[in-house]
C-alpha positions as CSV (number, residue, x, y, z in Angstrom):
1,M,-33.9,98.3,-22.4
2,T,-35.3,99.0,-19.0
3,L,-38.9,99.9,-19.1
4,V,-38.6,102.4,-16.3
5,S,-35.3,104.1,-16.7
6,G,-36.6,107.4,-15.5
7,T,-37.4,106.0,-12.0
8,H,-34.2,104.2,-11.9
9,D,-32.1,107.3,-12.8
10,A,-33.9,109.2,-10.1
11,H,-32.5,106.8,-7.6
12,G,-29.0,106.9,-9.1
13,A,-28.9,103.8,-11.1
14,V,-25.9,102.4,-12.8
15,Y,-26.6,100.0,-15.6
16,R,-25.1,96.9,-17.0
17,D,-25.9,94.5,-19.9
18,R,-27.3,91.1,-18.9
19,G,-27.8,88.8,-21.8
20,G,-28.2,91.7,-24.3
21,R,-30.7,93.5,-22.2
22,E,-30.0,96.6,-20.1
23,V,-30.7,96.2,-16.3
24,V,-29.7,98.0,-13.2
25,D,-26.4,96.8,-11.8
26,H,-26.8,98.9,-8.5
27,Y,-28.0,102.3,-7.0
28,G,-24.7,103.0,-5.4
29,K,-24.9,101.2,-2.1
30,P,-25.5,97.5,-3.0
31,V,-24.6,95.9,0.4
32,R,-26.6,98.5,2.3
33,V,-29.6,97.9,-0.1
34,G,-29.2,94.1,0.4
35,K,-29.5,94.6,4.2
36,A,-32.8,96.5,3.5
37,V,-34.0,93.3,1.4
38,R,-33.0,90.9,4.1
39,N,-34.7,92.8,7.0
40,I,-37.9,94.4,5.2
41,A,-38.4,94.2,1.5
42,G,-36.9,95.3,-1.9
43,V,-38.0,95.7,-5.6
44,I,-36.0,94.9,-8.7
45,E,-36.9,95.1,-12.4
46,M,-36.3,91.7,-13.7
47,G,-34.5,91.1,-17.0
48,Y,-36.4,88.2,-18.3
49,G,-37.1,87.2,-21.9
50,V,-40.6,85.7,-22.4
51,L,-42.0,83.5,-24.9
52,A,-45.7,82.7,-25.4
53,V,-46.6,79.2,-26.6
54,R,-50.2,78.8,-27.8
55,G,-52.3,76.1,-29.5
56,D,-54.1,72.9,-28.2
57,D,-50.9,70.9,-28.0
58,R,-48.9,73.6,-26.1
59,V,-48.6,71.7,-22.9
60,E,-47.7,68.4,-24.4
61,F,-45.1,70.0,-26.7
62,V,-43.2,72.1,-24.0
63,D,-43.6,69.0,-21.5
64,N,-41.8,66.9,-24.0
65,A,-38.9,69.4,-24.2
66,V,-38.1,70.1,-20.6
67,S,-36.9,68.4,-17.6
68,N,-39.9,68.9,-15.3
69,R,-43.6,68.5,-15.7
70,V,-45.5,71.3,-17.2
71,P,-48.7,72.1,-15.3
72,T,-52.0,71.6,-16.9
73,D,-54.2,74.1,-14.8
74,D,-54.3,77.8,-15.1
75,G,-52.6,79.6,-12.1
76,E,-49.8,77.1,-11.9
77,G,-46.1,77.1,-12.7
78,T,-43.0,75.2,-12.7
79,Y,-39.1,75.6,-12.9
80,A,-37.6,73.6,-15.5
81,L,-34.5,73.2,-17.7
82,L,-33.6,72.5,-21.3
83,L,-30.6,70.1,-21.8
84,D,-28.3,69.2,-24.4
85,P,-27.7,65.5,-25.4
86,Q,-24.7,65.4,-23.0
87,G,-27.0,66.6,-20.0
88,G,-25.5,70.0,-19.9
89,I,-28.0,72.9,-19.2
90,E,-28.8,75.0,-22.2
91,T,-31.2,77.2,-20.3
92,D,-33.5,77.3,-17.3
93,M,-36.9,78.7,-17.2
94,Y,-40.2,79.2,-15.5
95,V,-43.2,77.9,-17.2
96,Y,-46.6,79.3,-16.3
97,H,-50.1,78.0,-17.4
98,A,-51.9,81.3,-18.2
99,D,-55.2,80.4,-19.5
100,E,-54.8,79.8,-23.4
101,R,-51.2,80.0,-23.4
102,L,-48.0,79.1,-21.7
103,L,-45.8,81.9,-20.6
104,V,-42.1,81.0,-20.5
105,F,-39.7,83.2,-18.5
106,L,-36.0,82.7,-19.3
107,P,-32.7,84.4,-19.6
108,P,-32.9,87.1,-22.3
109,E,-30.0,85.7,-24.2
110,R,-31.7,82.3,-24.7
111,V,-35.0,83.6,-26.1
112,E,-34.2,83.7,-29.8
113,S,-32.4,80.3,-29.8
114,V,-35.1,78.5,-27.8
115,A,-37.9,79.9,-29.9
116,A,-36.1,78.9,-33.1
117,D,-35.3,75.5,-31.9
118,W,-38.9,74.8,-30.8
119,A,-40.3,76.1,-34.0
120,E,-38.2,73.7,-36.0
121,N,-39.6,70.9,-33.9
122,V,-43.3,71.8,-34.5
123,F,-44.6,69.2,-37.0
124,I,-48.2,68.4,-37.0
125,Q,-49.0,69.7,-33.6
126,D,-51.2,72.7,-33.0
127,V,-48.4,75.0,-31.4
128,E,-47.4,78.6,-32.1
129,I,-44.4,80.2,-30.4
130,D,-43.7,84.0,-30.1
131,D,-41.2,86.2,-28.5
132,V,-43.4,88.6,-26.4
133,S,-40.6,89.9,-24.1
134,D,-41.5,93.6,-25.1
135,E,-45.1,93.2,-24.0
136,F,-44.5,92.7,-20.4
137,G,-42.9,94.4,-17.3
138,V,-41.7,92.1,-14.6
139,F,-40.9,93.3,-11.0
140,G,-39.6,91.1,-8.2
141,V,-40.5,91.9,-4.5
142,H,-38.4,90.1,-2.0
143,G,-37.9,90.2,1.7
144,P,-39.5,89.0,5.0
145,K,-42.0,91.8,4.7
146,S,-42.9,91.1,1.0
147,T,-46.3,89.6,1.6
148,E,-47.1,92.5,3.7
149,K,-45.9,94.8,1.0
150,V,-47.7,93.1,-1.9
151,A,-50.9,93.0,0.2
152,S,-50.7,96.8,0.8
153,V,-51.0,97.7,-2.8
154,L,-52.8,94.7,-4.5
155,G,-56.4,95.1,-5.2
156,G,-58.5,91.9,-5.8
157,P,-57.6,88.6,-4.3
158,G,-54.9,87.9,-1.6
159,A,-51.3,87.1,-2.6
160,P,-50.9,83.5,-3.9
161,E,-49.6,80.9,-1.4
162,G,-48.0,78.0,-3.1
163,P,-44.6,78.4,-4.8
164,L,-45.0,79.5,-8.6
165,S,-48.8,79.8,-8.2
166,F,-50.3,83.1,-9.4
167,V,-53.3,85.2,-9.0
168,R,-54.6,88.2,-11.0
169,G,-55.5,91.6,-9.4
170,S,-54.8,95.2,-9.9
171,M,-52.4,97.9,-8.7
172,V,-53.4,101.5,-9.2
173,D,-55.3,101.3,-12.5
174,A,-53.2,98.5,-13.9
175,G,-54.0,94.9,-14.3
176,V,-51.2,92.6,-12.8
177,T,-50.4,89.1,-12.2
178,V,-48.7,88.2,-8.9
179,I,-46.6,85.0,-8.8
180,A,-45.4,83.6,-5.7
181,T,-41.7,82.9,-6.2
182,D,-39.5,79.8,-5.2
183,A,-37.5,82.0,-2.9
184,P,-34.2,82.5,-4.9
185,L,-33.0,85.1,-2.4
186,G,-33.8,82.9,0.6
187,E,-36.7,85.2,1.5
188,E,-40.4,85.4,0.9
189,G,-40.9,86.7,-2.6
190,Y,-43.3,87.6,-5.4
191,E,-43.1,88.7,-9.1
192,I,-45.5,91.2,-10.4
193,V,-46.2,91.0,-14.1
194,C,-47.8,93.9,-15.9
195,A,-48.3,95.3,-19.4
196,A,-45.3,97.1,-20.5
197,E,-47.2,100.5,-20.7
198,D,-48.1,100.2,-17.2
199,A,-44.6,99.4,-16.0
200,G,-43.8,102.8,-14.7
201,D,-47.0,103.2,-12.6
202,V,-46.6,99.6,-11.1
203,F,-42.9,100.2,-10.2
204,D,-43.6,103.5,-8.6
205,T,-46.4,101.8,-6.6
206,L,-44.1,99.0,-5.5
207,I,-41.5,101.4,-4.2
208,N,-43.6,104.5,-2.9
209,R,-47.0,103.1,-1.9
210,G,-48.1,101.0,1.1
211,L,-45.2,99.5,3.0
212,N,-41.8,101.0,2.0
213,A,-39.6,98.9,-0.4
214,A,-36.0,99.7,-1.5
215,P,-35.2,99.4,-5.1
216,F,-32.2,97.1,-5.8
217,G,-30.2,95.9,-8.8
218,Y,-28.6,92.9,-10.1
219,R,-25.3,93.3,-8.2
220,T,-27.4,93.0,-4.9
221,W,-29.6,90.1,-6.4
222,D,-26.3,88.2,-7.2
223,A,-24.9,88.7,-3.7
224,L,-28.3,87.7,-2.1
225,T,-28.5,84.6,-4.2
226,V,-24.9,83.6,-3.1
227,E,-26.1,83.8,0.5
228,A,-29.3,81.9,-0.1
229,G,-27.1,79.2,-2.1
230,T,-29.2,79.6,-5.3
231,P,-27.1,78.7,-8.5
232,L,-28.0,81.1,-11.4
233,F,-27.8,80.4,-15.2
234,E,-25.1,82.8,-15.9
235,Y,-22.7,81.7,-13.4
236,E,-23.3,78.1,-12.4
237,L,-26.0,76.5,-14.6
238,A,-24.9,77.1,-18.1
239,G,-23.4,73.8,-19.6
240,T,-23.4,72.1,-16.2
241,V,-25.3,68.6,-15.7
242,P,-28.1,69.6,-13.2
243,N,-27.2,66.6,-10.8
244,V,-23.9,68.5,-10.2
245,L,-25.8,71.5,-8.9
246,G,-28.1,69.4,-6.8
247,L,-31.1,71.0,-8.9
248,R,-33.6,68.3,-7.8
249,N,-36.4,70.7,-7.9
250,A,-36.1,71.1,-11.7
251,L,-36.1,67.3,-12.5
252,D,-38.9,64.9,-12.6
253,F,-37.5,61.4,-12.8
254,E,-40.8,59.9,-13.7
255,K,-41.9,62.0,-16.7
256,G,-41.4,60.9,-20.3
257,C,-38.3,61.2,-22.3
258,Y,-36.6,64.6,-23.0
259,V,-33.2,65.5,-24.5
260,G,-30.4,64.7,-21.9
261,Q,-32.6,62.6,-19.7
262,E,-30.4,59.5,-20.2
263,V,-27.4,61.4,-18.7
264,V,-29.4,62.8,-15.9
265,S,-30.8,59.3,-15.0
266,R,-27.4,57.7,-15.2
267,V,-25.8,60.2,-12.8
268,E,-28.8,59.7,-10.4
269,N,-28.5,56.0,-10.6
270,Q,-24.8,56.2,-9.9
271,G,-25.7,57.7,-6.5
272,R,-23.6,60.8,-6.9
273,P,-22.2,63.4,-9.4
274,S,-18.5,64.0,-10.0
275,R,-18.7,67.4,-8.4
276,R,-20.9,69.5,-6.1
277,L,-21.6,73.0,-5.3
278,V,-20.3,74.3,-1.9
279,G,-20.0,77.6,0.0
280,L,-16.8,79.1,1.0
281,Q,-16.1,81.9,3.5
282,L,-13.1,83.9,2.3
283,D,-11.4,84.4,5.5
284,G,-8.0,85.6,3.9
285,I,-9.4,88.5,2.4
286,A,-12.1,89.5,4.9
287,E,-9.9,92.2,6.4
288,A,-9.0,93.8,3.1
289,V,-12.6,93.8,2.0
290,A,-13.7,95.3,5.2
291,D,-11.1,98.2,4.8
292,L,-12.5,99.0,1.4
293,D,-15.9,99.7,3.0
294,A,-18.7,97.7,1.8
295,N,-20.6,100.9,0.8
296,A,-17.7,102.3,-1.2
297,D,-17.3,101.9,-5.1
298,P,-18.3,98.4,-5.9
299,K,-15.4,98.3,-8.3
300,G,-13.0,98.2,-5.5
301,I,-14.7,95.4,-3.9
302,D,-14.8,93.4,-7.1
303,D,-11.0,93.7,-7.6
304,A,-10.5,92.4,-4.2
305,L,-12.7,89.2,-4.6
306,P,-11.7,86.1,-6.5
307,A,-12.8,86.0,-10.1
308,A,-15.0,83.4,-11.6
309,G,-12.9,80.3,-12.5
310,A,-10.4,81.1,-9.6
311,A,-8.8,77.8,-8.5
312,V,-9.8,76.2,-5.1
313,F,-7.1,74.0,-3.4
314,D,-7.1,71.6,-0.6
315,G,-3.3,71.7,0.3
316,D,-1.5,71.4,-2.9
317,E,-4.3,69.6,-4.8
318,A,-6.6,71.7,-7.0
319,I,-10.2,70.5,-6.1
320,G,-12.4,72.9,-8.1
321,E,-13.1,76.5,-9.0
322,V,-15.1,79.6,-7.8
323,T,-18.2,80.2,-9.7
324,R,-18.7,83.8,-8.2
325,A,-18.0,85.7,-5.1
326,A,-19.5,88.6,-3.3
327,V,-19.9,90.4,0.1
328,G,-22.7,89.0,1.9
329,P,-25.2,91.7,2.7
330,A,-26.4,89.8,5.9
331,T,-22.8,88.8,7.0
332,D,-20.7,91.5,5.8
333,V,-17.8,89.0,4.9
334,P,-16.7,88.0,1.6
335,I,-18.2,84.6,0.4
336,A,-18.2,82.4,-2.6
337,L,-19.9,79.5,-4.4
338,A,-17.6,77.0,-5.9
339,L,-17.9,73.7,-7.9
340,V,-15.6,71.1,-6.2
341,A,-14.9,67.3,-6.4
342,F,-17.7,65.6,-4.6
343,D,-15.8,64.3,-1.6
344,A,-13.2,67.0,-1.5
345,V,-14.5,69.1,1.5
346,D,-16.8,68.9,4.4
347,A,-18.5,71.7,6.1
348,D,-16.4,73.8,8.5
349,R,-13.4,72.6,6.9
350,D,-10.5,75.0,7.0
351,G,-7.2,74.5,5.2
352,V,-8.9,75.3,1.9
353,T,-7.4,78.2,-0.1
354,V,-8.6,80.2,-3.1
355,R,-6.3,81.7,-5.6
356,V,-6.7,85.6,-5.9
357,D,-4.4,87.6,-8.1
358,G,-1.8,84.7,-8.0
359,E,-1.9,84.3,-4.3
360,E,-3.4,81.6,-2.1
361,V,-5.8,83.1,0.5
362,S,-7.4,81.0,3.2
363,A,-11.1,79.9,3.2
364,T,-13.5,77.7,5.2
365,A,-16.1,75.5,3.5
366,V,-19.6,76.0,4.9
367,D,-23.0,74.5,4.6
368,L,-25.3,76.2,2.3
369,P,-27.2,78.5,2.7
370,F,-24.9,81.1,4.3
371,V,-27.9,82.7,6.1
372,D,-31.3,81.5,7.1
373,G,-33.9,83.9,5.8
374,S,-37.7,84.0,5.8
375,A,-37.8,81.1,3.2
376,E,-35.4,78.5,1.8
377,S,-34.5,78.7,-1.9
378,A,-36.0,75.9,-3.9
379,R,-32.6,75.7,-5.8
380,L,-30.6,75.1,-2.6
381,P,-28.4,72.2,-3.8
382,T,-29.6,68.9,-2.6
383,Y,-27.6,65.7,-2.7
384,P,-29.4,62.4,-1.6
385,E,-26.1,60.7,-0.6
386,L,-25.3,63.8,1.8
387,R,-28.8,63.5,3.5
388,A,-28.3,59.8,4.2
């Protein structure tokens, strides 16, 4: 359940379920709001689940479970993955070292299972794991003016500088933690963490005080992350080997053993995965989407776009499938992310088609990201062989 539904409702929010949690889908004009985020700044209520890991052995315990090194100093964070024995991603997460505990932000649908699995694996270590999702409100502030926005309302220290580092301060009368994000939207960004009881005041402050910022929902979030080339758990990550997605920022190849590491290392040593994530510009439906008007009912746009799993062809050969599609707020054209055979297409390659409602429509493979914003997403797919 959203913590600030009254404010959302006042802006005309339409809701959706995300991993068992109610979040804002959109406020009626998701593409137009996306342009505001790209040009100035926007604010979104994030739908995270949160685990607190306490005890003297907390860092070692979590470090042994995840794919990246867990920070040992207060004020630092990391992006990491939990993998299954076959190397498939069970969840992604942000792990923050917050004084006497680690706070783990992850998809809400994964909280219960991760907490249970970790609790079963605590033996003689001094470790306690609790679901504290209901204790916090988390708001994302993104856009080229997001640093100016945060500075205009933050009391105390200046905004943090390094990705996934954080500082503590205040907004109005509420204590807040401000985290510098890893730019999932391809823009400068911050996450503001507060106590649940302060969420209403903090959200109002972020929207209405200091530099203006537009509220936006997860439909806009999804479209902006497509433009930025950022794979997300619910669309691209779940069950996928991280090498396929080029998620090198989530992997430490020198740390100790964790579940799935053998597969990740084997694929790394082979030099390439079997598939990779690419961008597609959906030329064949651009005119139809434009006729629907990007500010009209989003349902009409959805129906015109290829569904997740839509087949991608090079001539008569099926080479992969779409993971998701959207109208790019910065480009105003339909675009998609797709997982395809590693050598299937090069950038600016036409002759690719995507199946939409049983018909093949033309597409062009493009380099990711689709747009250059004020920052580059740390999850932008990176494949060593393609850099050579």
